[in-house]
HTML snippet that shows the backbone in 3Dmol.js (N, CA, C, O; Angstrom):
<script src="https://3Dmol.org/build/3Dmol-min.js"></script>
<div id="view" style="width:600px;height:400px;position:relative"></div>
<script>
const pdb = `
ATOM      1  N   MET A   1       0.822  -1.203   0.000  1.00  0.00           N
ATOM      2  CA  MET A   1       0.000   0.000   0.000  1.00  0.00           C
ATOM      3  C   MET A   1       0.859   1.257   0.000  1.00  0.00           C
ATOM      4  O   MET A   1       0.495   2.246  -0.637  1.00  0.00           O
ATOM      5  N   SER A   2       1.974   1.243   0.690  1.00  0.00           N
ATOM      6  CA  SER A   2       2.804   2.446   0.744  1.00  0.00           C
ATOM      7  C   SER A   2       3.372   2.787  -0.630  1.00  0.00           C
ATOM      8  O   SER A   2       3.558   3.962  -0.946  1.00  0.00           O
ATOM      9  N   GLU A   3       3.656   1.757  -1.463  1.00  0.00           N
ATOM     10  CA  GLU A   3       4.131   2.032  -2.822  1.00  0.00           C
ATOM     11  C   GLU A   3       3.033   2.721  -3.619  1.00  0.00           C
ATOM     12  O   GLU A   3       3.304   3.655  -4.374  1.00  0.00           O
ATOM     13  N   TRP A   4       1.803   2.269  -3.458  1.00  0.00           N
ATOM     14  CA  TRP A   4       0.667   2.858  -4.163  1.00  0.00           C
ATOM     15  C   TRP A   4       0.541   4.338  -3.801  1.00  0.00           C
ATOM     16  O   TRP A   4       0.391   5.186  -4.681  1.00  0.00           O
ATOM     17  N   ILE A   5       0.603   4.637  -2.523  1.00  0.00           N
ATOM     18  CA  ILE A   5       0.469   6.026  -2.067  1.00  0.00           C
ATOM     19  C   ILE A   5       1.642   6.868  -2.543  1.00  0.00           C
ATOM     20  O   ILE A   5       1.459   8.026  -2.920  1.00  0.00           O
ATOM     21  N   ARG A   6       2.842   6.305  -2.530  1.00  0.00           N
ATOM     22  CA  ARG A   6       4.020   7.042  -2.985  1.00  0.00           C
ATOM     23  C   ARG A   6       3.870   7.447  -4.449  1.00  0.00           C
ATOM     24  O   ARG A   6       4.172   8.583  -4.816  1.00  0.00           O
ATOM     25  N   ILE A   7       3.406   6.527  -5.279  1.00  0.00           N
ATOM     26  CA  ILE A   7       3.214   6.821  -6.697  1.00  0.00           C
ATOM     27  C   ILE A   7       2.064   7.822  -6.879  1.00  0.00           C
ATOM     28  O   ILE A   7       2.166   8.735  -7.699  1.00  0.00           O
ATOM     29  N   ALA A   8       0.992   7.659  -6.133  1.00  0.00           N
ATOM     30  CA  ALA A   8      -0.168   8.550  -6.244  1.00  0.00           C
ATOM     31  C   ALA A   8       0.180   9.981  -5.848  1.00  0.00           C
ATOM     32  O   ALA A   8      -0.454  10.921  -6.327  1.00  0.00           O
ATOM     33  N   ARG A   9       1.173  10.159  -4.984  1.00  0.00           N
ATOM     34  CA  ARG A   9       1.544  11.497  -4.514  1.00  0.00           C
ATOM     35  C   ARG A   9       2.631  12.147  -5.365  1.00  0.00           C
ATOM     36  O   ARG A   9       2.989  13.304  -5.141  1.00  0.00           O
ATOM     37  N   ARG A  10       3.154  11.409  -6.336  1.00  0.00           N
ATOM     38  CA  ARG A  10       4.188  11.991  -7.195  1.00  0.00           C
ATOM     39  C   ARG A  10       3.624  13.167  -7.981  1.00  0.00           C
ATOM     40  O   ARG A  10       2.444  13.198  -8.331  1.00  0.00           O
ATOM     41  N   ARG A  11       4.492  14.128  -8.248  1.00  0.00           N
ATOM     42  CA  ARG A  11       4.062  15.349  -8.936  1.00  0.00           C
ATOM     43  C   ARG A  11       3.414  15.036 -10.287  1.00  0.00           C
ATOM     44  O   ARG A  11       2.360  15.590 -10.598  1.00  0.00           O
ATOM     45  N   ASP A  12       4.015  14.170 -11.087  1.00  0.00           N
ATOM     46  CA  ASP A  12       3.465  13.886 -12.410  1.00  0.00           C
ATOM     47  C   ASP A  12       2.089  13.220 -12.323  1.00  0.00           C
ATOM     48  O   ASP A  12       1.214  13.490 -13.146  1.00  0.00           O
ATOM     49  N   THR A  13       1.903  12.368 -11.344  1.00  0.00           N
ATOM     50  CA  THR A  13       0.609  11.706 -11.167  1.00  0.00           C
ATOM     51  C   THR A  13      -0.453  12.712 -10.746  1.00  0.00           C
ATOM     52  O   THR A  13      -1.564  12.712 -11.276  1.00  0.00           O
ATOM     53  N   VAL A  14      -0.107  13.567  -9.794  1.00  0.00           N
ATOM     54  CA  VAL A  14      -1.058  14.577  -9.307  1.00  0.00           C
ATOM     55  C   VAL A  14      -1.416  15.561 -10.424  1.00  0.00           C
ATOM     56  O   VAL A  14      -2.587  15.891 -10.609  1.00  0.00           O
ATOM     57  N   MET A  15      -0.411  16.027 -11.165  1.00  0.00           N
ATOM     58  CA  MET A  15      -0.676  16.992 -12.238  1.00  0.00           C
ATOM     59  C   MET A  15      -1.564  16.388 -13.323  1.00  0.00           C
ATOM     60  O   MET A  15      -2.470  17.054 -13.825  1.00  0.00           O
ATOM     61  N   ARG A  16      -1.311  15.137 -13.685  1.00  0.00           N
ATOM     62  CA  ARG A  16      -2.140  14.466 -14.681  1.00  0.00           C
ATOM     63  C   ARG A  16      -3.580  14.356 -14.170  1.00  0.00           C
ATOM     64  O   ARG A  16      -4.529  14.610 -14.911  1.00  0.00           O
ATOM     65  N   GLY A  17      -3.729  13.982 -12.913  1.00  0.00           N
ATOM     66  CA  GLY A  17      -5.068  13.871 -12.334  1.00  0.00           C
ATOM     67  C   GLY A  17      -5.803  15.200 -12.310  1.00  0.00           C
ATOM     68  O   GLY A  17      -7.004  15.261 -12.576  1.00  0.00           O
ATOM     69  N   LEU A  18      -5.073  16.269 -11.989  1.00  0.00           N
ATOM     70  CA  LEU A  18      -5.691  17.600 -11.971  1.00  0.00           C
ATOM     71  C   LEU A  18      -6.115  18.031 -13.370  1.00  0.00           C
ATOM     72  O   LEU A  18      -7.181  18.623 -13.540  1.00  0.00           O
ATOM     73  N   GLN A  19      -5.298  17.743 -14.360  1.00  0.00           N
ATOM     74  CA  GLN A  19      -5.650  18.094 -15.737  1.00  0.00           C
ATOM     75  C   GLN A  19      -6.889  17.330 -16.194  1.00  0.00           C
ATOM     76  O   GLN A  19      -7.824  17.918 -16.736  1.00  0.00           O
ATOM     77  N   VAL A  20      -6.888  16.027 -15.975  1.00  0.00           N
ATOM     78  CA  VAL A  20      -8.028  15.208 -16.382  1.00  0.00           C
ATOM     79  C   VAL A  20      -9.272  15.626 -15.606  1.00  0.00           C
ATOM     80  O   VAL A  20     -10.345  15.788 -16.187  1.00  0.00           O
ATOM     81  N   GLY A  21      -9.131  15.797 -14.306  1.00  0.00           N
ATOM     82  CA  GLY A  21     -10.271  16.206 -13.487  1.00  0.00           C
ATOM     83  C   GLY A  21     -10.833  17.548 -13.916  1.00  0.00           C
ATOM     84  O   GLY A  21     -12.049  17.740 -13.950  1.00  0.00           O
ATOM     85  N   GLY A  22      -9.951  18.468 -14.240  1.00  0.00           N
ATOM     86  CA  GLY A  22     -10.398  19.795 -14.670  1.00  0.00           C
ATOM     87  C   GLY A  22     -11.149  19.760 -15.987  1.00  0.00           C
ATOM     88  O   GLY A  22     -12.202  20.382 -16.126  1.00  0.00           O
ATOM     89  N   ILE A  23     -10.611  19.039 -16.945  1.00  0.00           N
ATOM     90  CA  ILE A  23     -11.249  18.977 -18.264  1.00  0.00           C
ATOM     91  C   ILE A  23     -12.549  18.183 -18.205  1.00  0.00           C
ATOM     92  O   ILE A  23     -13.605  18.673 -18.604  1.00  0.00           O
ATOM     93  N   VAL A  24     -12.463  16.956 -17.707  1.00  0.00           N
ATOM     94  CA  VAL A  24     -13.654  16.096 -17.673  1.00  0.00           C
ATOM     95  C   VAL A  24     -14.701  16.659 -16.710  1.00  0.00           C
ATOM     96  O   VAL A  24     -15.895  16.629 -17.007  1.00  0.00           O
ATOM     97  N   GLY A  25     -14.261  17.165 -15.572  1.00  0.00           N
ATOM     98  CA  GLY A  25     -15.191  17.738 -14.605  1.00  0.00           C
ATOM     99  C   GLY A  25     -15.950  18.929 -15.167  1.00  0.00           C
ATOM    100  O   GLY A  25     -17.147  19.078 -14.923  1.00  0.00           O
ATOM    101  N   THR A  26     -15.256  19.778 -15.920  1.00  0.00           N
ATOM    102  CA  THR A  26     -15.909  20.941 -16.519  1.00  0.00           C
ATOM    103  C   THR A  26     -16.937  20.520 -17.562  1.00  0.00           C
ATOM    104  O   THR A  26     -18.041  21.063 -17.611  1.00  0.00           O
ATOM    105  N   ILE A  27     -16.570  19.550 -18.394  1.00  0.00           N
ATOM    106  CA  ILE A  27     -17.522  19.057 -19.402  1.00  0.00           C
ATOM    107  C   ILE A  27     -18.759  18.462 -18.735  1.00  0.00           C
ATOM    108  O   ILE A  27     -19.887  18.776 -19.116  1.00  0.00           O
ATOM    109  N   LEU A  28     -18.546  17.609 -17.746  1.00  0.00           N
ATOM    110  CA  LEU A  28     -19.686  16.979 -17.068  1.00  0.00           C
ATOM    111  C   LEU A  28     -20.527  17.989 -16.293  1.00  0.00           C
ATOM    112  O   LEU A  28     -21.751  17.868 -16.239  1.00  0.00           O
ATOM    113  N   THR A  29     -19.874  18.984 -15.694  1.00  0.00           N
ATOM    114  CA  THR A  29     -20.627  20.024 -14.979  1.00  0.00           C
ATOM    115  C   THR A  29     -21.506  20.800 -15.955  1.00  0.00           C
ATOM    116  O   THR A  29     -22.662  21.103 -15.658  1.00  0.00           O
ATOM    117  N   GLY A  30     -20.949  21.117 -17.118  1.00  0.00           N
ATOM    118  CA  GLY A  30     -21.746  21.815 -18.125  1.00  0.00           C
ATOM    119  C   GLY A  30     -22.942  20.997 -18.574  1.00  0.00           C
ATOM    120  O   GLY A  30     -24.042  21.525 -18.731  1.00  0.00           O
ATOM    121  N   ILE A  31     -22.723  19.704 -18.781  1.00  0.00           N
ATOM    122  CA  ILE A  31     -23.810  18.828 -19.219  1.00  0.00           C
ATOM    123  C   ILE A  31     -24.879  18.690 -18.128  1.00  0.00           C
ATOM    124  O   ILE A  31     -26.074  18.801 -18.402  1.00  0.00           O
ATOM    125  N   ASN A  32     -24.436  18.449 -16.898  1.00  0.00           N
ATOM    126  CA  ASN A  32     -25.379  18.137 -15.816  1.00  0.00           C
ATOM    127  C   ASN A  32     -25.963  19.355 -15.113  1.00  0.00           C
ATOM    128  O   ASN A  32     -27.084  19.294 -14.608  1.00  0.00           O
ATOM    129  N   HIS A  33     -25.224  20.459 -15.071  1.00  0.00           N
ATOM    130  CA  HIS A  33     -25.678  21.607 -14.275  1.00  0.00           C
ATOM    131  C   HIS A  33     -25.611  22.922 -15.040  1.00  0.00           C
ATOM    132  O   HIS A  33     -25.765  23.991 -14.449  1.00  0.00           O
ATOM    133  N   GLY A  34     -25.384  22.852 -16.346  1.00  0.00           N
ATOM    134  CA  GLY A  34     -25.234  24.065 -17.142  1.00  0.00           C
ATOM    135  C   GLY A  34     -26.414  25.004 -17.056  1.00  0.00           C
ATOM    136  O   GLY A  34     -26.229  26.215 -16.928  1.00  0.00           O
ATOM    137  N   ASP A  35     -27.623  24.478 -17.123  1.00  0.00           N
ATOM    138  CA  ASP A  35     -28.814  25.329 -17.074  1.00  0.00           C
ATOM    139  C   ASP A  35     -28.923  26.061 -15.741  1.00  0.00           C
ATOM    140  O   ASP A  35     -29.255  27.246 -15.712  1.00  0.00           O
ATOM    141  N   ALA A  36     -28.647  25.371 -14.644  1.00  0.00           N
ATOM    142  CA  ALA A  36     -28.706  26.007 -13.326  1.00  0.00           C
ATOM    143  C   ALA A  36     -27.581  27.026 -13.157  1.00  0.00           C
ATOM    144  O   ALA A  36     -27.783  28.070 -12.538  1.00  0.00           O
ATOM    145  N   LEU A  37     -26.399  26.733 -13.701  1.00  0.00           N
ATOM    146  CA  LEU A  37     -25.289  27.685 -13.632  1.00  0.00           C
ATOM    147  C   LEU A  37     -25.628  28.972 -14.374  1.00  0.00           C
ATOM    148  O   LEU A  37     -25.407  30.069 -13.862  1.00  0.00           O
ATOM    149  N   LEU A  38     -26.166  28.832 -15.580  1.00  0.00           N
ATOM    150  CA  LEU A  38     -26.507  30.009 -16.381  1.00  0.00           C
ATOM    151  C   LEU A  38     -27.640  30.814 -15.750  1.00  0.00           C
ATOM    152  O   LEU A  38     -27.687  32.036 -15.890  1.00  0.00           O
ATOM    153  N   ALA A  39     -28.540  30.141 -15.065  1.00  0.00           N
ATOM    154  CA  ALA A  39     -29.659  30.830 -14.413  1.00  0.00           C
ATOM    155  C   ALA A  39     -29.272  31.362 -13.036  1.00  0.00           C
ATOM    156  O   ALA A  39     -30.034  32.109 -12.421  1.00  0.00           O
ATOM    157  N   GLY A  40     -28.092  30.981 -12.550  1.00  0.00           N
ATOM    158  CA  GLY A  40     -27.659  31.424 -11.219  1.00  0.00           C
ATOM    159  C   GLY A  40     -28.464  30.806 -10.103  1.00  0.00           C
ATOM    160  O   GLY A  40     -28.657  31.432  -9.060  1.00  0.00           O
ATOM    161  N   GLN A  41     -28.932  29.605 -10.295  1.00  0.00           N
ATOM    162  CA  GLN A  41     -29.799  28.946  -9.318  1.00  0.00           C
ATOM    163  C   GLN A  41     -29.192  27.640  -8.837  1.00  0.00           C
ATOM    164  O   GLN A  41     -29.750  26.568  -9.073  1.00  0.00           O
ATOM    165  N   LEU A  42     -28.065  27.724  -8.172  1.00  0.00           N
ATOM    166  CA  LEU A  42     -27.414  26.517  -7.654  1.00  0.00           C
ATOM    167  C   LEU A  42     -27.693  26.368  -6.168  1.00  0.00           C
ATOM    168  O   LEU A  42     -27.482  27.293  -5.384  1.00  0.00           O
ATOM    169  N   SER A  43     -28.164  25.208  -5.802  1.00  0.00           N
ATOM    170  CA  SER A  43     -28.390  24.915  -4.384  1.00  0.00           C
ATOM    171  C   SER A  43     -27.101  24.380  -3.771  1.00  0.00           C
ATOM    172  O   SER A  43     -26.138  24.095  -4.482  1.00  0.00           O
ATOM    173  N   GLY A  44     -27.091  24.248  -2.484  1.00  0.00           N
ATOM    174  CA  GLY A  44     -25.946  23.660  -1.798  1.00  0.00           C
ATOM    175  C   GLY A  44     -25.711  22.223  -2.223  1.00  0.00           C
ATOM    176  O   GLY A  44     -24.569  21.779  -2.345  1.00  0.00           O
ATOM    177  N   THR A  45     -26.789  21.506  -2.446  1.00  0.00           N
ATOM    178  CA  THR A  45     -26.685  20.124  -2.906  1.00  0.00           C
ATOM    179  C   THR A  45     -26.036  20.064  -4.280  1.00  0.00           C
ATOM    180  O   THR A  45     -25.189  19.207  -4.532  1.00  0.00           O
ATOM    181  N   ALA A  46     -26.425  20.963  -5.162  1.00  0.00           N
ATOM    182  CA  ALA A  46     -25.839  21.000  -6.505  1.00  0.00           C
ATOM    183  C   ALA A  46     -24.351  21.322  -6.433  1.00  0.00           C
ATOM    184  O   ALA A  46     -23.564  20.762  -7.196  1.00  0.00           O
ATOM    185  N   MET A  47     -23.959  22.201  -5.544  1.00  0.00           N
ATOM    186  CA  MET A  47     -22.537  22.547  -5.394  1.00  0.00           C
ATOM    187  C   MET A  47     -21.733  21.330  -4.935  1.00  0.00           C
ATOM    188  O   MET A  47     -20.618  21.104  -5.406  1.00  0.00           O
ATOM    189  N   CYS A  48     -22.295  20.555  -4.024  1.00  0.00           N
ATOM    190  CA  CYS A  48     -21.623  19.324  -3.577  1.00  0.00           C
ATOM    191  C   CYS A  48     -21.486  18.335  -4.727  1.00  0.00           C
ATOM    192  O   CYS A  48     -20.452  17.685  -4.880  1.00  0.00           O
ATOM    193  N   LYS A  49     -22.530  18.228  -5.530  1.00  0.00           N
ATOM    194  CA  LYS A  49     -22.480  17.326  -6.686  1.00  0.00           C
ATOM    195  C   LYS A  49     -21.436  17.793  -7.697  1.00  0.00           C
ATOM    196  O   LYS A  49     -20.760  16.970  -8.314  1.00  0.00           O
ATOM    197  N   ILE A  50     -21.303  19.092  -7.867  1.00  0.00           N
ATOM    198  CA  ILE A  50     -20.304  19.631  -8.793  1.00  0.00           C
ATOM    199  C   ILE A  50     -18.897  19.316  -8.292  1.00  0.00           C
ATOM    200  O   ILE A  50     -18.029  18.943  -9.081  1.00  0.00           O
ATOM    201  N   LEU A  51     -18.668  19.462  -7.006  1.00  0.00           N
ATOM    202  CA  LEU A  51     -17.350  19.118  -6.444  1.00  0.00           C
ATOM    203  C   LEU A  51     -17.034  17.644  -6.685  1.00  0.00           C
ATOM    204  O   LEU A  51     -15.911  17.303  -7.056  1.00  0.00           O
ATOM    205  N   LEU A  52     -18.008  16.779  -6.478  1.00  0.00           N
ATOM    206  CA  LEU A  52     -17.808  15.351  -6.736  1.00  0.00           C
ATOM    207  C   LEU A  52     -17.575  15.076  -8.217  1.00  0.00           C
ATOM    208  O   LEU A  52     -16.846  14.152  -8.578  1.00  0.00           O
ATOM    209  N   THR A  53     -18.196  15.879  -9.065  1.00  0.00           N
ATOM    210  CA  THR A  53     -18.023  15.725 -10.506  1.00  0.00           C
ATOM    211  C   THR A  53     -16.563  15.946 -10.899  1.00  0.00           C
ATOM    212  O   THR A  53     -16.086  15.339 -11.857  1.00  0.00           O
ATOM    213  N   TYR A  54     -15.853  16.801 -10.176  1.00  0.00           N
ATOM    214  CA  TYR A  54     -14.429  17.020 -10.433  1.00  0.00           C
ATOM    215  C   TYR A  54     -13.565  15.956  -9.743  1.00  0.00           C
ATOM    216  O   TYR A  54     -12.514  15.582 -10.264  1.00  0.00           O
ATOM    217  N   CYS A  55     -13.993  15.479  -8.597  1.00  0.00           N
ATOM    218  CA  CYS A  55     -13.201  14.497  -7.847  1.00  0.00           C
ATOM    219  C   CYS A  55     -13.156  13.123  -8.513  1.00  0.00           C
ATOM    220  O   CYS A  55     -12.125  12.452  -8.481  1.00  0.00           O
ATOM    221  N   VAL A  56     -14.253  12.709  -9.106  1.00  0.00           N
ATOM    222  CA  VAL A  56     -14.307  11.364  -9.681  1.00  0.00           C
ATOM    223  C   VAL A  56     -13.285  11.176 -10.805  1.00  0.00           C
ATOM    224  O   VAL A  56     -12.538  10.199 -10.763  1.00  0.00           O
ATOM    225  N   PRO A  57     -13.212  12.059 -11.807  1.00  0.00           N
ATOM    226  CA  PRO A  57     -12.195  11.836 -12.850  1.00  0.00           C
ATOM    227  C   PRO A  57     -10.769  11.976 -12.319  1.00  0.00           C
ATOM    228  O   PRO A  57      -9.858  11.331 -12.838  1.00  0.00           O
ATOM    229  N   TYR A  58     -10.558  12.803 -11.297  1.00  0.00           N
ATOM    230  CA  TYR A  58      -9.239  12.890 -10.675  1.00  0.00           C
ATOM    231  C   TYR A  58      -8.864  11.528 -10.081  1.00  0.00           C
ATOM    232  O   TYR A  58      -7.754  11.038 -10.286  1.00  0.00           O
ATOM    233  N   CYS A  59      -9.781  10.938  -9.361  1.00  0.00           N
ATOM    234  CA  CYS A  59      -9.503   9.630  -8.733  1.00  0.00           C
ATOM    235  C   CYS A  59      -9.287   8.540  -9.778  1.00  0.00           C
ATOM    236  O   CYS A  59      -8.399   7.701  -9.622  1.00  0.00           O
ATOM    237  N   VAL A  60     -10.082   8.545 -10.830  1.00  0.00           N
ATOM    238  CA  VAL A  60      -9.926   7.539 -11.885  1.00  0.00           C
ATOM    239  C   VAL A  60      -8.572   7.698 -12.563  1.00  0.00           C
ATOM    240  O   VAL A  60      -7.883   6.710 -12.813  1.00  0.00           O
ATOM    241  N   SER A  61      -8.187   8.933 -12.862  1.00  0.00           N
ATOM    242  CA  SER A  61      -6.888   9.183 -13.494  1.00  0.00           C
ATOM    243  C   SER A  61      -5.742   8.754 -12.588  1.00  0.00           C
ATOM    244  O   SER A  61      -4.775   8.146 -13.048  1.00  0.00           O
ATOM    245  N   THR A  62      -5.850   9.066 -11.317  1.00  0.00           N
ATOM    246  CA  THR A  62      -4.806   8.690 -10.366  1.00  0.00           C
ATOM    247  C   THR A  62      -4.694   7.173 -10.274  1.00  0.00           C
ATOM    248  O   THR A  62      -3.589   6.629 -10.300  1.00  0.00           O
ATOM    249  N   TYR A  63      -5.819   6.493 -10.168  1.00  0.00           N
ATOM    250  CA  TYR A  63      -5.812   5.032 -10.111  1.00  0.00           C
ATOM    251  C   TYR A  63      -5.148   4.440 -11.353  1.00  0.00           C
ATOM    252  O   TYR A  63      -4.313   3.542 -11.247  1.00  0.00           O
ATOM    253  N   ALA A  64      -5.523   4.947 -12.533  1.00  0.00           N
ATOM    254  CA  ALA A  64      -4.959   4.431 -13.778  1.00  0.00           C
ATOM    255  C   ALA A  64      -3.461   4.704 -13.865  1.00  0.00           C
ATOM    256  O   ALA A  64      -2.699   3.847 -14.312  1.00  0.00           O
ATOM    257  N   SER A  65      -3.037   5.884 -13.444  1.00  0.00           N
ATOM    258  CA  SER A  65      -1.609   6.227 -13.476  1.00  0.00           C
ATOM    259  C   SER A  65      -0.801   5.326 -12.547  1.00  0.00           C
ATOM    260  O   SER A  65       0.276   4.855 -12.911  1.00  0.00           O
ATOM    261  N   VAL A  66      -1.319   5.093 -11.363  1.00  0.00           N
ATOM    262  CA  VAL A  66      -0.615   4.240 -10.400  1.00  0.00           C
ATOM    263  C   VAL A  66      -0.555   2.802 -10.915  1.00  0.00           C
ATOM    264  O   VAL A  66       0.485   2.149 -10.828  1.00  0.00           O
ATOM    265  N   ALA A  67      -1.662   2.319 -11.447  1.00  0.00           N
ATOM    266  CA  ALA A  67      -1.683   0.950 -11.975  1.00  0.00           C
ATOM    267  C   ALA A  67      -0.683   0.795 -13.119  1.00  0.00           C
ATOM    268  O   ALA A  67       0.033  -0.204 -13.184  1.00  0.00           O
ATOM    269  N   ALA A  68      -0.630   1.767 -14.012  1.00  0.00           N
ATOM    270  CA  ALA A  68       0.301   1.704 -15.145  1.00  0.00           C
ATOM    271  C   ALA A  68       1.752   1.756 -14.668  1.00  0.00           C
ATOM    272  O   ALA A  68       2.597   1.017 -15.173  1.00  0.00           O
ATOM    273  N   GLU A  69       2.037   2.604 -13.720  1.00  0.00           N
ATOM    274  CA  GLU A  69       3.413   2.720 -13.207  1.00  0.00           C
ATOM    275  C   GLU A  69       3.837   1.457 -12.472  1.00  0.00           C
ATOM    276  O   GLU A  69       4.976   1.011 -12.613  1.00  0.00           O
ATOM    277  N   ARG A  70       2.939   0.881 -11.697  1.00  0.00           N
ATOM    278  CA  ARG A  70       3.268  -0.356 -10.992  1.00  0.00           C
ATOM    279  C   ARG A  70       3.511  -1.503 -11.975  1.00  0.00           C
ATOM    280  O   ARG A  70       4.403  -2.326 -11.768  1.00  0.00           O
ATOM    281  N   ALA A  71       2.712  -1.552 -13.043  1.00  0.00           N
ATOM    282  CA  ALA A  71       2.926  -2.581 -14.067  1.00  0.00           C
ATOM    283  C   ALA A  71       4.260  -2.366 -14.769  1.00  0.00           C
ATOM    284  O   ALA A  71       4.970  -3.325 -15.069  1.00  0.00           O
ATOM    285  N   ARG A  72       4.600  -1.110 -15.029  1.00  0.00           N
ATOM    286  CA  ARG A  72       5.882  -0.805 -15.674  1.00  0.00           C
ATOM    287  C   ARG A  72       7.042  -1.211 -14.774  1.00  0.00           C
ATOM    288  O   ARG A  72       8.036  -1.755 -15.257  1.00  0.00           O
ATOM    289  N   LEU A  73       6.934  -0.961 -13.492  1.00  0.00           N
ATOM    290  CA  LEU A  73       8.010  -1.301 -12.557  1.00  0.00           C
ATOM    291  C   LEU A  73       8.181  -2.807 -12.407  1.00  0.00           C
ATOM    292  O   LEU A  73       9.292  -3.279 -12.162  1.00  0.00           O
ATOM    293  N   ARG A  74       7.095  -3.572 -12.551  1.00  0.00           N
ATOM    294  CA  ARG A  74       7.179  -5.025 -12.424  1.00  0.00           C
ATOM    295  C   ARG A  74       7.854  -5.683 -13.619  1.00  0.00           C
ATOM    296  O   ARG A  74       8.456  -6.750 -13.502  1.00  0.00           O
ATOM    297  N   SER A  75       7.740  -5.023 -14.778  1.00  0.00           N
ATOM    298  CA  SER A  75       8.307  -5.673 -15.991  1.00  0.00           C
ATOM    299  C   SER A  75       9.746  -5.260 -16.261  1.00  0.00           C
ATOM    300  O   SER A  75      10.348  -5.718 -17.233  1.00  0.00           O
TER     301      SER A  75
END
`;
const viewer = $3Dmol.createViewer("view");
viewer.addModel(pdb, "pdb");
viewer.setStyle({}, {cartoon: {color: "spectrum"}});
viewer.zoomTo();
viewer.render();
</script>
């Protein structure tokens, strides 16, 4: 587990996750909450959902990066 965390905390892994999370999160936020954003009618619940919309692709990217790096190190 400590190897997994070490790789997940590396600068390149974090930066890749932030880039993917930013791009994918923005697209999904526009699709799912664009009308409410444009109308200025966001509830607290919607704001929480938007934050999660950015977190999910970050986590997926981080998981994929760590898995790929661990596979590379094994071979």
